[in-house]
C-alpha positions as CSV (number, residue, x, y, z in Angstrom):
1,M,23.2,10.4,94.6
2,S,26.4,10.3,92.6
3,N,27.9,7.8,95.2
4,H,24.8,5.6,94.8
5,R,25.1,5.7,91.0
6,L,28.8,4.8,91.2
7,S,28.0,1.9,93.6
8,Q,25.3,0.6,91.2
9,S,27.7,0.9,88.3
10,L,30.4,-1.0,90.1
11,R,27.9,-3.6,91.2
12,R,26.7,-4.1,87.6
13,L,30.3,-4.3,86.4
14,W,31.1,-6.9,89.0
15,A,28.0,-8.9,87.9
16,L,29.2,-9.2,84.3
17,E,30.2,-12.8,83.7
18,K,33.3,-12.0,81.7
19,F,34.5,-9.3,84.1
20,S,36.1,-11.5,86.7
21,Y,37.8,-13.7,84.1
22,S,39.1,-10.6,82.3
23,L,40.3,-9.1,85.6
24,R,42.3,-12.2,86.5
25,V,44.0,-12.1,83.1
26,F,44.7,-8.4,83.5
27,V,46.3,-8.9,86.9
28,A,48.3,-11.8,85.6
29,L,49.6,-10.1,82.5
30,G,50.1,-6.8,84.2
31,G,52.0,-8.4,87.1
32,A,54.3,-10.2,84.6
33,L,54.9,-7.0,82.7
34,A,55.7,-5.1,85.9
35,L,58.2,-7.8,87.0
36,C,59.9,-7.8,83.6
37,W,60.1,-4.0,83.5
38,S,61.4,-3.6,87.0
39,Q,64.1,-6.3,86.6
40,G,65.0,-5.6,83.0
41,W,63.9,-9.0,81.9
42,M,62.0,-8.0,78.8
43,H,63.4,-11.1,77.1
44,A,61.2,-13.2,79.5
45,L,58.0,-11.3,78.7
46,T,56.8,-13.4,75.7
47,P,57.2,-16.9,77.4
48,L,55.6,-15.6,80.6
49,F,52.6,-14.1,78.6
50,L,52.2,-17.3,76.6
51,G,52.3,-19.4,79.7
52,I,49.6,-17.2,81.3
53,I,47.4,-17.5,78.2
54,A,47.8,-21.3,78.1
55,S,46.9,-21.6,81.8
56,A,43.8,-19.4,81.3
57,L,42.7,-21.5,78.4
58,A,43.0,-24.6,80.6
59,E,40.9,-23.1,83.4
60,T,37.6,-24.8,84.2
61,D,35.1,-24.2,86.9
62,D,35.6,-25.9,90.3
63,S,35.8,-25.2,94.0
64,W,39.1,-23.9,95.2
65,Q,40.2,-27.3,96.3
66,G,39.3,-28.8,93.0
67,R,40.9,-26.0,91.1
68,L,44.1,-26.4,93.1
69,G,44.3,-30.1,92.2
70,A,43.5,-29.3,88.6
71,L,46.3,-26.7,88.6
72,L,48.9,-29.2,89.8
73,V,47.8,-31.6,87.1
74,T,47.9,-28.8,84.5
75,L,51.4,-27.7,85.5
76,G,52.6,-31.3,85.3
77,C,51.2,-31.7,81.8
78,F,52.6,-28.3,80.7
79,T,56.1,-29.2,82.1
80,A,56.1,-32.5,80.3
81,A,55.0,-30.9,77.0
82,A,57.5,-28.0,77.2
83,Y,60.5,-30.2,78.0
84,A,59.5,-32.9,75.5
85,V,59.5,-30.2,72.8
86,E,63.0,-29.0,73.9
87,W,64.4,-32.5,73.9
88,L,62.9,-33.8,70.7
89,F,63.1,-30.6,68.6
90,P,66.6,-31.4,67.1
91,Q,65.3,-34.8,65.8
92,P,62.5,-34.0,63.3
93,W,61.3,-37.6,62.7
94,L,61.0,-38.4,66.4
95,F,59.4,-35.0,67.0
96,V,56.7,-35.4,64.4
97,I,55.8,-38.9,65.6
98,A,55.6,-37.6,69.2
99,L,53.5,-34.6,68.1
100,A,51.0,-36.8,66.3
101,L,50.7,-39.3,69.2
102,A,50.4,-36.4,71.7
103,A,47.6,-34.7,69.6
104,F,45.7,-38.0,69.3
105,C,46.0,-39.0,73.0
106,L,45.3,-35.6,74.4
107,T,42.2,-35.1,72.2
108,L,40.9,-38.5,73.3
109,L,40.9,-37.2,76.9
110,G,37.6,-35.5,75.8
111,A,36.0,-38.9,76.4
112,L,36.4,-38.3,80.1
113,G,34.6,-35.0,80.2
114,E,34.8,-31.3,79.3
115,R,37.5,-30.4,81.8
116,Y,39.8,-33.1,80.4
117,A,39.1,-32.0,76.8
118,T,40.0,-28.4,77.9
119,L,43.2,-29.6,79.6
120,G,44.3,-31.7,76.5
121,A,43.7,-28.8,74.1
122,A,45.6,-26.3,76.4
123,T,48.6,-28.7,76.7
124,L,48.8,-28.9,72.9
125,I,48.7,-25.1,72.7
126,L,51.5,-24.8,75.2
127,A,53.5,-27.3,73.2
128,V,53.2,-25.2,70.1
129,Y,54.1,-22.1,72.1
130,S,57.3,-24.0,73.2
131,M,58.1,-24.7,69.5
132,I,57.7,-21.0,68.7
133,G,60.0,-20.1,71.6
134,V,62.7,-22.6,70.4
135,E,62.4,-21.2,66.8
136,Q,62.7,-17.7,68.1
137,R,66.0,-18.2,69.9
138,G,67.3,-20.4,67.1
139,G,68.8,-23.3,69.0
140,A,69.8,-24.7,72.3
141,A,70.5,-21.5,74.2
142,G,68.1,-21.3,77.1
143,L,67.2,-25.0,76.9
144,W,66.0,-25.1,80.5
145,R,65.0,-21.4,80.9
146,E,62.2,-21.2,78.2
147,P,60.1,-24.1,79.6
148,L,60.5,-22.8,83.1
149,L,59.3,-19.4,82.1
150,L,56.3,-20.9,80.3
151,V,55.4,-23.0,83.3
152,A,56.0,-20.1,85.7
153,G,53.5,-17.9,83.7
154,A,51.0,-20.8,83.9
155,A,51.6,-21.2,87.6
156,W,51.2,-17.5,88.3
157,Y,47.8,-17.4,86.6
158,G,46.8,-20.6,88.2
159,L,47.6,-19.3,91.7
160,L,45.5,-16.2,91.0
161,S,42.6,-18.5,89.9
162,V,42.8,-20.6,93.0
163,L,42.9,-17.5,95.3
164,W,40.0,-15.9,93.4
165,Q,37.9,-19.1,93.7
166,A,38.6,-19.3,97.5
167,A,37.6,-15.6,97.9
168,F,34.5,-15.7,95.6
169,A,33.4,-19.3,95.8
170,N,29.8,-18.7,94.6
171,Q,30.3,-16.1,91.9
172,A,30.3,-18.8,89.1
173,V,27.1,-20.2,90.5
174,Q,25.4,-16.8,90.5
175,H,26.5,-16.2,86.9
176,S,25.3,-19.7,85.7
177,L,21.9,-19.3,87.4
178,A,21.5,-15.8,86.0
179,R,22.2,-17.0,82.5
180,L,19.8,-19.9,83.0
181,F,16.9,-17.7,84.1
182,R,17.7,-15.2,81.4
183,E,17.4,-18.0,78.7
184,L,14.2,-19.2,80.4
185,G,12.8,-15.7,80.2
186,L,13.5,-15.5,76.4
187,Y,12.0,-19.0,76.0
188,L,8.8,-18.0,77.7
189,K,8.5,-14.9,75.5
190,L,8.9,-17.0,72.4
191,K,6.3,-19.4,73.7
192,A,4.0,-16.5,74.3
193,A,4.3,-15.6,70.6
194,L,2.5,-19.0,69.8
195,F,-0.6,-17.7,71.5
196,E,-1.0,-14.7,69.2
197,P,-4.7,-14.9,68.1
198,V,-4.0,-14.3,64.4
199,R,-5.3,-16.6,61.6
200,Q,-2.7,-18.2,59.2
201,L,0.0,-17.6,61.8
202,D,3.3,-19.2,60.7
203,V,3.3,-21.6,63.7
204,E,6.1,-23.7,62.2
205,A,8.6,-20.8,62.1
206,R,7.8,-19.9,65.6
207,R,8.0,-23.5,66.8
208,L,11.4,-23.8,65.1
209,A,12.6,-20.6,66.9
210,L,11.3,-22.1,70.1
211,A,13.1,-25.4,69.6
212,Q,16.4,-23.5,68.9
213,Q,15.9,-21.4,72.1
214,N,15.2,-24.6,74.0
215,S,18.6,-25.9,73.0
216,R,20.1,-22.8,74.7
217,V,18.0,-23.3,77.8
218,V,19.2,-26.9,78.0
219,A,22.8,-25.9,77.6
220,A,22.4,-23.3,80.4
221,L,20.7,-26.0,82.6
222,N,23.6,-28.4,82.0
223,A,26.2,-25.7,82.7
224,A,24.5,-24.7,86.0
225,K,24.3,-28.4,87.1
226,E,28.0,-29.0,86.5
227,I,28.9,-25.8,88.4
228,L,26.7,-26.8,91.4
229,L,28.0,-30.3,91.3
230,H,31.5,-29.1,91.7
231,R,30.5,-27.3,94.9
232,V,28.2,-30.0,96.3
233,G,30.8,-32.7,95.5
234,H,33.4,-31.0,97.7
235,G,31.1,-30.7,100.7
236,R,30.2,-27.0,100.3
237,S,26.6,-27.4,101.2
238,G,26.1,-24.3,103.3
239,A,23.0,-22.1,103.4
240,Q,24.0,-20.1,100.4
241,L,24.7,-23.1,98.2
242,S,21.4,-24.7,99.4
243,R,19.6,-21.6,98.2
244,Y,21.2,-21.8,94.8
245,L,20.4,-25.5,94.5
246,K,16.7,-24.8,95.2
247,L,16.7,-22.1,92.5
248,Y,18.2,-24.6,90.1
249,F,15.5,-27.2,90.8
250,L,13.0,-24.4,90.5
251,A,14.3,-23.6,87.1
252,Q,13.9,-27.2,86.1
253,D,10.3,-27.1,87.1
254,I,9.7,-23.9,85.3
255,H,11.3,-25.3,82.2
256,E,9.1,-28.4,82.2
257,R,6.0,-26.2,82.7
258,A,7.1,-23.6,80.1
259,S,7.8,-26.3,77.5
260,S,4.3,-27.9,78.0
261,S,1.6,-27.9,75.4
262,H,-2.0,-28.9,75.9
263,H,-3.5,-28.5,72.4
264,P,-2.5,-27.6,68.9
265,Y,-2.4,-23.8,68.8
266,P,-4.1,-23.2,65.3
267,E,-7.2,-25.0,66.6
268,L,-7.4,-22.9,69.7
269,T,-6.9,-19.7,67.5
270,E,-9.7,-20.8,65.2
271,A,-12.2,-21.6,68.0
272,F,-11.5,-18.6,70.2
273,F,-10.6,-16.0,67.6
274,H,-13.3,-13.7,68.9
275,S,-12.4,-14.1,72.5
276,D,-9.6,-12.5,74.4
277,V,-8.6,-15.7,76.2
278,L,-5.5,-16.4,74.0
279,F,-4.4,-12.8,74.4
280,R,-4.6,-13.3,78.2
281,C,-2.5,-16.5,78.0
282,Q,0.0,-14.6,75.8
283,R,0.2,-11.7,78.2
284,L,0.7,-13.8,81.2
285,L,3.5,-15.9,79.6
286,R,5.2,-12.7,78.5
287,L,5.0,-11.3,82.1
288,H,6.5,-14.6,83.3
289,G,9.3,-14.2,80.8
290,E,10.0,-10.7,82.1
291,A,9.9,-12.0,85.7
292,C,12.5,-14.7,84.8
293,Q,14.8,-12.0,83.4
294,R,14.3,-9.8,86.4
295,L,15.2,-12.8,88.6
296,A,18.4,-13.2,86.6
297,G,19.3,-9.6,87.2
298,A,18.6,-10.0,90.9
299,I,20.8,-13.1,91.2
300,E,23.6,-11.3,89.4
301,L,23.4,-8.1,91.4
302,R,22.7,-10.1,94.7
303,Q,19.6,-8.0,95.3
304,P,16.1,-9.1,96.5
305,F,13.7,-10.3,93.8
306,V,10.3,-8.8,94.0
307,Y,7.5,-10.6,92.1
308,R,5.1,-8.1,90.7
309,E,1.4,-8.2,91.4
310,L,0.9,-7.5,87.7
311,C,1.3,-11.3,87.0
312,S,-1.3,-12.2,89.6
313,Q,-3.7,-9.8,88.1
314,A,-3.1,-11.2,84.6
315,L,-3.8,-14.7,86.0
316,E,-7.1,-13.5,87.5
317,D,-8.0,-11.9,84.1
318,L,-7.3,-15.2,82.4
319,H,-9.5,-17.2,84.7
320,A,-12.3,-14.5,84.3
321,A,-12.0,-15.0,80.5
322,L,-12.3,-18.8,80.9
323,D,-15.3,-18.4,83.2
324,H,-17.0,-16.2,80.6
325,L,-16.4,-18.9,77.9
326,H,-17.8,-21.6,80.2
327,L,-21.0,-19.6,80.7
328,Q,-21.7,-19.7,77.0
329,S,-22.1,-23.5,77.2
330,N,-21.0,-24.2,73.6
331,P,-20.9,-28.0,73.2
332,A,-18.2,-27.7,70.4
333,W,-15.9,-26.1,72.9
334,R,-16.1,-28.8,75.6
335,Q,-12.8,-30.5,74.9
336,L,-11.0,-27.2,73.9
337,L,-12.1,-25.6,77.2
338,R,-10.8,-28.6,79.1
339,S,-7.4,-28.1,77.4
340,L,-7.5,-24.4,78.2
341,G,-8.3,-25.2,81.8
342,A,-5.3,-27.4,81.9
343,L,-3.2,-24.6,80.4
344,A,-4.5,-22.1,82.9
345,G,-3.7,-24.5,85.7
346,N,-0.2,-24.9,84.4
347,L,0.2,-21.2,84.2
348,R,-1.1,-20.9,87.8
349,S,1.6,-23.3,88.9
350,L,4.2,-21.4,86.9
351,D,3.1,-18.2,88.6
352,E,3.3,-19.8,92.1
353,A,6.8,-21.1,91.3
354,L,8.0,-17.7,90.2
355,S,6.5,-16.0,93.2
356,Q,8.4,-18.4,95.5
357,A,11.7,-17.4,93.9
358,S,11.6,-14.2,95.9
359,N,12.3,-16.3,99.0
360,P,14.4,-19.3,98.0
361,D,14.9,-20.4,101.6
362,A,11.2,-21.0,101.9
363,L,11.2,-23.4,99.0
364,A,10.6,-27.1,100.0
365,E,13.7,-29.3,100.0
366,Q,14.0,-31.4,96.9
367,Q,12.9,-35.0,97.7
368,D,16.0,-36.2,95.9
369,S,18.6,-33.5,95.4
370,S,21.3,-35.7,94.1
371,L,23.0,-34.6,90.8
372,L,24.4,-37.1,88.4
373,D,28.2,-36.9,88.2
374,R,29.3,-38.1,84.7
375,E,33.0,-37.8,85.4
376,P,35.1,-41.0,85.9
377,H,36.1,-41.8,89.4
378,S,38.5,-44.7,88.9
379,L,41.3,-45.8,86.5
380,R,39.0,-48.6,85.3
381,E,36.3,-46.1,84.3
382,V,38.9,-44.0,82.5
383,A,40.2,-47.0,80.6
384,E,36.6,-48.1,79.7
385,R,35.6,-44.7,78.4
386,I,38.7,-44.2,76.3
387,G,38.4,-47.8,75.1
388,Q,34.9,-47.1,73.9
389,Q,36.2,-44.3,71.7
390,L,38.9,-46.4,69.9
391,T,36.7,-47.1,66.9
392,P,36.4,-45.2,63.5
393,T,32.7,-44.9,64.2
394,S,33.4,-42.6,67.2
395,L,33.2,-38.9,66.4
396,L,35.9,-38.2,69.0
397,F,38.3,-40.8,67.5
398,R,37.8,-39.2,64.0
399,H,38.6,-35.8,65.3
400,A,41.6,-37.0,67.2
401,L,43.0,-38.8,64.2
402,R,42.2,-35.8,61.9
403,L,44.0,-33.4,64.2
404,A,47.0,-35.6,64.6
405,I,47.4,-36.0,60.9
406,A,46.8,-32.3,60.3
407,L,49.5,-31.3,62.8
408,A,52.0,-33.8,61.3
409,A,51.2,-32.4,57.8
410,G,51.7,-28.8,59.0
411,Y,55.0,-29.8,60.6
412,G,56.1,-31.4,57.3
413,L,55.0,-28.4,55.3
414,L,57.0,-25.9,57.4
415,H,60.1,-28.1,57.0
416,W,59.5,-28.3,53.3
417,I,59.1,-24.6,52.6
418,H,61.1,-23.3,55.6
419,P,58.8,-20.3,56.2
420,E,59.8,-17.6,58.7
421,Q,57.9,-18.1,62.0
422,G,56.5,-21.4,60.5
423,Y,55.2,-22.8,63.8
424,W,52.2,-20.4,63.6
425,I,51.0,-22.8,61.0
426,L,50.5,-25.5,63.6
427,L,48.9,-23.0,66.0
428,T,46.4,-22.0,63.4
429,T,45.6,-25.6,62.5
430,L,45.1,-26.4,66.2
431,F,42.6,-23.6,66.7
432,V,40.8,-24.0,63.4
433,C,40.4,-27.8,63.2
434,Q,37.1,-28.5,64.9
435,P,35.1,-31.8,65.3
436,N,32.8,-31.1,62.3
437,Y,32.9,-29.3,58.9
438,G,30.5,-26.5,59.8
439,A,32.3,-25.4,62.9
440,T,35.7,-25.6,61.1
441,R,34.4,-23.5,58.3
442,L,33.1,-20.9,60.6
443,K,36.3,-20.9,62.6
444,L,38.5,-20.6,59.5
445,V,36.6,-17.6,58.2
446,Q,36.7,-15.9,61.6
447,R,40.4,-16.7,62.1
448,I,41.5,-15.2,58.7
449,A,39.3,-12.1,59.2
450,G,40.6,-11.6,62.7
451,T,44.2,-11.9,61.6
452,L,43.7,-9.4,58.9
453,L,42.1,-7.0,61.3
454,G,44.8,-7.5,63.9
455,L,47.6,-6.9,61.4
456,A,46.0,-3.8,60.1
457,L,45.6,-2.4,63.7
458,G,49.1,-3.5,64.5
459,W,50.5,-1.6,61.5
460,A,48.7,1.5,62.6
461,L,49.6,1.3,66.3
462,F,53.3,0.6,65.5
463,D,53.5,3.9,63.6
464,L,51.4,5.8,66.2
465,F,53.1,4.4,69.3
466,P,56.7,3.4,68.6
467,D,57.6,3.4,72.3
468,P,58.1,-0.3,73.4
469,R,56.7,0.4,76.8
470,I,53.4,1.7,75.5
471,Q,53.3,-1.3,73.1
472,A,53.8,-3.6,76.1
473,L,50.7,-2.0,77.7
474,F,48.8,-2.5,74.5
475,A,49.8,-6.2,74.7
476,V,48.2,-6.5,78.1
477,V,45.0,-4.8,76.9
478,A,44.9,-7.1,73.9
479,G,45.3,-10.2,76.1
480,V,42.4,-9.1,78.2
481,A,40.3,-8.5,75.1
482,F,41.1,-11.9,73.8
483,F,39.7,-13.7,76.8
484,A,36.7,-11.3,77.0
485,W,35.7,-12.1,73.4
486,R,37.0,-15.6,72.6
487,S,33.7,-17.4,73.3
488,T,31.4,-14.8,71.8
489,R,33.3,-12.8,69.1
490,Y,36.0,-15.0,67.9
491,T,37.0,-12.6,65.0
492,L,37.7,-9.8,67.4
493,A,39.4,-12.2,69.8
494,T,41.8,-13.3,67.0
495,A,42.5,-9.7,66.2
496,A,43.4,-9.1,69.8
497,I,45.7,-12.1,70.1
498,T,47.4,-11.1,66.9
499,L,48.1,-7.7,68.4
500,L,49.5,-9.3,71.6
501,V,51.9,-11.4,69.6
502,L,53.1,-8.5,67.5
503,F,53.7,-6.3,70.6
504,C,55.3,-9.0,72.6
505,F,57.8,-10.0,69.9
506,N,58.6,-6.4,69.3
507,Q,60.0,-6.2,72.8
508,V,63.0,-8.4,71.9
509,G,63.1,-8.1,68.1
510,D,61.4,-6.7,65.1
511,G,57.7,-7.2,65.6
512,S,56.9,-5.6,62.2
513,G,58.7,-8.5,60.6
514,L,55.9,-10.8,61.8
515,F,53.2,-9.2,59.6
516,L,53.6,-11.2,56.4
517,P,54.6,-14.5,58.1
518,R,51.6,-14.3,60.4
519,L,49.2,-13.8,57.5
520,V,50.8,-16.5,55.4
521,D,51.0,-19.0,58.2
522,T,47.3,-18.4,59.1
523,L,46.3,-19.1,55.5
524,L,48.4,-22.3,55.3
525,G,47.3,-23.5,58.7
526,G,43.7,-22.8,57.9
527,L,44.1,-24.6,54.5
528,I,45.5,-27.7,56.3
529,A,42.6,-27.8,58.8
530,G,40.0,-27.4,56.1
531,L,41.5,-30.2,54.0
532,A,41.7,-32.4,57.0
533,V,38.0,-32.0,57.8
534,L,37.1,-32.6,54.2
535,L,39.3,-35.6,53.5
536,I,40.1,-37.5,56.7
537,L,37.1,-39.5,57.9
538,P,34.8,-36.6,57.3
539,D,31.9,-36.4,59.7
540,W,29.0,-35.3,57.6
541,Q,26.0,-34.6,59.8
542,G,23.5,-36.0,57.3
543,R,25.1,-39.5,57.4
544,R,24.3,-39.9,61.1
545,L,21.0,-38.1,61.0
546,H,19.0,-41.3,61.2
547,R,20.9,-42.4,64.3
548,L,20.4,-39.0,65.9
549,L,16.7,-39.1,65.3
550,A,16.6,-42.6,66.7
551,G,18.3,-41.4,69.9
552,T,15.8,-38.5,70.2
553,L,12.8,-40.8,70.0
554,S,14.4,-43.3,72.4
555,C,14.9,-40.6,74.9
556,N,11.3,-39.4,74.5
557,S,10.1,-43.0,75.0
558,R,12.1,-43.3,78.3
559,Y,10.7,-39.9,79.4
560,L,7.2,-41.1,78.8
561,Q,7.8,-44.3,80.8
562,Q,9.1,-42.3,83.7
563,I,6.2,-39.9,83.6
564,I,3.5,-42.6,83.5
565,R,5.3,-44.5,86.3
566,Q,4.8,-41.5,88.5
567,Y,1.1,-41.3,87.6
568,A,0.9,-44.8,89.0
569,S,3.1,-44.4,92.1
570,G,2.8,-40.6,92.8
571,K,4.9,-37.5,92.0
572,H,8.5,-37.8,93.1
573,D,11.2,-35.7,91.5
574,D,13.9,-38.4,91.9
575,L,17.1,-38.6,89.9
576,A,15.7,-41.2,87.5
577,Y,12.9,-38.9,86.5
578,R,15.0,-35.8,86.2
579,L,17.6,-37.7,84.2
580,A,15.0,-39.0,81.7
581,R,13.6,-35.5,81.3
582,R,17.1,-34.0,80.9
583,D,18.1,-36.7,78.3
584,A,15.0,-35.9,76.3
585,H,15.7,-32.2,76.2
586,N,19.4,-32.8,75.5
587,A,18.5,-35.0,72.6
588,D,16.2,-32.3,71.3
589,A,19.0,-29.7,71.7
590,S,21.5,-32.0,70.0
591,L,19.2,-32.4,67.0
592,S,18.8,-28.6,66.7
593,S,22.6,-28.0,66.8
594,T,23.3,-30.8,64.3
595,L,20.9,-29.4,61.8
596,A,22.4,-25.9,62.2
597,N,25.8,-27.5,61.4
598,M,24.4,-29.4,58.5
599,L,23.3,-26.1,56.8
600,M,27.0,-25.1,56.6
601,E,28.0,-28.3,54.8
602,P,28.3,-28.7,51.0
603,G,25.0,-29.1,49.2
604,H,25.1,-32.9,48.5
605,F,25.6,-33.6,52.2
606,R,22.6,-31.6,53.4
607,K,20.0,-33.1,51.1
608,D,18.1,-34.4,54.1
609,A,18.2,-31.1,56.0
610,D,14.6,-30.3,55.2
611,L,13.5,-33.7,56.5
612,G,15.6,-33.0,59.6
613,F,14.0,-29.7,60.3
614,R,10.5,-31.1,59.8
615,F,11.5,-33.9,62.2
616,L,12.8,-31.3,64.7
617,L,9.4,-29.6,64.7
618,L,7.6,-32.9,65.2
619,S,10.0,-34.0,67.9
620,H,9.8,-30.7,69.8
621,T,6.0,-30.8,69.6
622,L,6.1,-34.3,70.9
623,L,8.4,-33.2,73.7
624,S,6.0,-30.3,74.6
625,Y,3.1,-32.8,74.9
626,L,5.2,-35.0,77.1
627,S,6.2,-32.0,79.2
628,G,2.5,-31.1,79.6
629,L,1.9,-34.7,80.8
630,G,4.8,-34.4,83.2
631,A,3.8,-31.0,84.5
632,H,0.5,-32.4,85.9
633,R,2.0,-35.3,87.8
634,G,0.6,-35.6,91.3
635,E,-2.8,-34.2,90.4
636,T,-4.2,-37.7,90.0
637,R,-3.3,-41.4,90.6
638,L,-3.9,-44.1,88.0
639,E,-4.6,-47.1,90.3
640,G,-3.8,-50.6,89.2
641,E,-1.3,-51.9,86.7
642,Q,-4.0,-52.6,84.2
643,H,-5.5,-49.1,84.1
644,A,-6.4,-48.3,80.5
645,L,-4.4,-45.1,80.4
646,L,-1.3,-46.8,81.8
647,L,-1.6,-49.5,79.1
648,A,-2.1,-46.9,76.4
649,A,1.0,-45.0,77.6
650,G,3.1,-48.2,77.5
651,Q,1.9,-48.8,74.0
652,L,2.9,-45.3,72.9
653,A,6.3,-45.7,74.5
654,D,6.8,-49.0,72.6
655,S,5.8,-47.4,69.3
656,L,8.3,-44.6,69.8
657,E,11.0,-47.2,70.6
658,E,10.0,-49.2,67.5
659,I,10.5,-46.2,65.2
660,A,13.8,-45.5,66.9
661,R,15.0,-49.0,66.4
662,C,14.2,-49.0,62.7
663,L,16.0,-45.7,62.3
664,R,19.0,-46.9,64.3
665,D,19.3,-50.3,62.6
666,N,18.4,-48.9,59.1
667,Q,15.5,-51.4,58.9
668,P,12.2,-51.0,56.9
669,L,9.5,-49.2,58.9
670,A,5.7,-49.4,58.4
671,V,4.5,-45.8,57.7
672,H,1.0,-46.6,58.9
673,S,-0.2,-48.5,62.0
674,D,-3.8,-49.5,62.3
675,A,-3.2,-50.2,66.0
676,E,-2.0,-46.6,66.6
677,E,-4.9,-45.2,64.7
678,Q,-7.3,-47.3,66.7
679,L,-5.6,-46.2,70.0
680,A,-5.8,-42.5,68.9
681,A,-9.5,-42.8,68.3
682,Q,-10.1,-44.5,71.6
683,L,-8.1,-41.8,73.5
684,E,-10.1,-39.0,71.7
685,Q,-13.4,-40.5,72.9
686,P,-14.5,-39.0,76.3
687,H,-14.9,-41.5,79.2
688,E,-17.6,-40.6,81.6
689,S,-15.9,-42.6,84.4
690,H,-12.8,-40.4,84.2
691,D,-12.5,-37.2,86.3
692,D,-11.1,-34.0,84.8
693,T,-7.5,-34.8,85.7
694,Q,-7.7,-38.3,84.2
695,R,-9.3,-36.7,81.1
696,L,-6.3,-34.4,80.9
697,V,-4.0,-37.4,80.9
698,Q,-6.1,-39.0,78.2
699,T,-6.0,-35.9,76.1
700,Q,-2.2,-35.6,76.4
701,L,-1.8,-39.2,75.4
702,A,-4.1,-38.7,72.4
703,L,-2.0,-35.7,71.3
704,I,1.2,-37.8,71.6
705,C,-0.4,-40.6,69.7
706,R,-1.3,-38.3,66.8
707,Q,2.4,-37.4,66.4
708,L,3.3,-41.0,65.6
709,G,1.8,-41.1,62.1
710,P,3.8,-38.0,60.9
711,L,6.9,-39.4,62.6
712,R,6.6,-42.7,60.8
713,T,6.1,-40.9,57.5
714,L,9.2,-38.8,57.9
715,A,11.3,-41.8,59.1
716,G,10.1,-43.8,56.1
717,H,11.2,-41.0,53.8
718,L,14.6,-40.9,55.4
719,L,15.1,-44.6,55.2
720,R,13.8,-45.0,51.7
721,D,17.0,-44.4,49.8
722,K,19.3,-46.1,52.3
723,P,20.5,-49.7,51.7
724,H,19.0,-52.0,54.3
725,E,21.5,-53.9,56.5
């Protein structure tokens, strides 16, 4: 029994997403420490550690072949940066010009994709580490040795990373899929809360929470897609990867069905308050959420997933409750019961999808399993993407220019006041300066708080453990803690990296002498970053809100066009459809994150935040009706290009695009449309010639049409005080 428990504990530890990352860092730092101890090279410990940290910060997911190629590029960039610092350091004017240009160009690499942005940021960090090393030794001594040690540390960690990826190729895929299904499970539970049969329920607050969770689901979907693409793109299409790819497409289908809506929830609550049908819907959705979370655990632990019969029983109970309502033959419930029937059908499909997850190999092959690769594949594409960013209207250009000026200002400040350990100013500025004000403000507070915590712990540990060897071990532990916490608990991560710096520098000097300089430099670097975001081409979220809303509506319009095209031609989950669906959800998630950032901005710049959140609720409701329409593709065919429902859907798509165009171009918008009111009335009238599935399409289109009026009103309010172009 004890062996079984130990095995389970080890399996759960291995399943932790941060464990493998932290273990690699531990092996890298511990190996470097062992080498320096055994050879008496403690003077080399700090640059080796800093090189390891920079290499780990540059790490992005890929197959082992891709990671090997990325490592070679990374080492080339690191070598160039380290030696450039050494050569230009004695010439301050040339140095600051090169620093600003490097910061600008390396930040612009973000136009090519996330891995390039990560590489650019890590190269800048290593350049600052090189400056710190030059300052520490006070001159030209070790001109060639210091960069070699930095690059050697980076190469050592990179080698471990490549070997790890070769040995555990699918571990990142498992983690990403587990995270995806865990987020889907929480989404389903939040969706279940909308079905609570209580009058005067705060539906808006629950919808807002659902929209915010949807942004996390979308982020998890995007991350899983990129990780799978890296494997598929390198020819690793074996049985295991095929199984994971099927689970990913299954998650997409579950997401579309989970985000579907078939009727306004307050109306359902009012009509069926004395029935248990909504409770049955709520219970089934909650069980589906729990099933998604259990599936996440099974993927992480590499164990079989067993779908519980409890869900099937709950589905039978729901259909029994619906049959009871039909027997009452209430004419007022006819349309509502049709919507509930569509909802029950959607939940049945969701139940079937989850039951199939217990045997992914039995899932049907995706008709079109291609994944869109957004990375450039030629120098021409690279030049085009970077060229598109060379305009002040580009958010990336603004951030690159802001960071370049901030680093140049930090360099000037440290030469003006000649502080001890002054290059920590640049490092703080580099970490704190983020693309927008809200993120910078949050990072600044966390950085200062973490530094204070780290210094306090360092002061205590220096007194309690004066032995340098024990302190070196603490440095290794602190380095591991930094990487374990840096993406989730940045304050603690900052405290950990502060401890690492103190203990490392105490191996060759007086680490206690860093206490005050580290604090002062953090404050100065944070001040420079904050002023840069405030004064240099500030990117206030409210100023681009109308363009963001326009993009959201345009994506919804394209999603509707793809959906209705499949009602005419038949269900086919091709790349065009999946891309339109993903773009609509990405736009919804981007709006949610932008509004969250806006709340952290000064009061004057978030005056439209209330309008933005009301728009988010409407947009997410619209997206849920579109998802409901998309979830029932394949159940009916709308024959003929002139079918009334096809024409109505085309008119709705055109109306969404019209509102988007007025918002995007800052043009006057009619807040009332007689044509849309007439269309809504037509869609709400039952057609005897339509079967139940066509009536479902008609109902969904009517719900979409009723969203246009409120959308026009909010867009009109947003445009009212803006000068027309």
